N, C-alpha and C positions, 0 to 999 in steps of 0.2 A: 880330184875325183877319189883318191884313196881315202882321204879323211871322211868324205861323205859316205863311202861304202862302210867304213868302220862305225860311223854314227848309226847308219841304218841297221847294221847288224846288232849293235848294242841296245839301241832304243826301240827299234821297230820303225817301219815306214811312216806310220801315222804320227808318232811322237816326234820323229825327226823333222817332218814337215812343219809341225807346230812349233818346234824349237827354232828352226830356221826362219819361219815367218815372224816369230817374236823378236829374234835378233835383228831382222830387217826393220821392223817397226821401231824398235828402240834406237838402233844405231844409225841407220840410213835416213829414216824420216825424222829423227831427232825427238821422238816422243819418249823420253826417258826422265828419270827423276833427277832432281838437283844434286843429290848426293852421288848418284852414278856419274853425272857429268863432271863433278869435282874430282872424283876418283880417276876418271879417264884423263883429266887435265894433270893431275898429280903424277900419273904414270907417263906423261908426255905423249899420249896417243891422239890428242886433239891439237889442231893448229890454233895458235894463240889469237890470230886475227879472225877466226871463224866462230868465236863464241862471244856472247854478250853478257855483261856483268850488271848486276843490280846495284842499288845504292849502297848496300852493305859490303860490296866486293865479292859476292858469291856469283858463281856462274848461273845464269837464269835461262839461257837459250843457246843452242848451237845451230849453226847453219848446216845445210845439206853437205857442204864440202869439208866439214870439220874433220872427217876421218881420212882425208886424203893423205898423200905422202907427207910426213912431218920432217921438216928440215931443221936441224939444230945448229 
């Protein structure tokens, strides 16, 4: 709750809502770019079994549970 209140204070209520909705669309629903998915994989934030790779070895799709707890 503290982080959200700081975001609202810095961005304003309408922009905070838009930013959170965008993050939800991109990360939770998996509607993000290939480059962003590869960056998330490189940072170790996605589960390896929850992403699909194309013929060239690049990440092409992530499942809804890809951002769950990552166990190394």
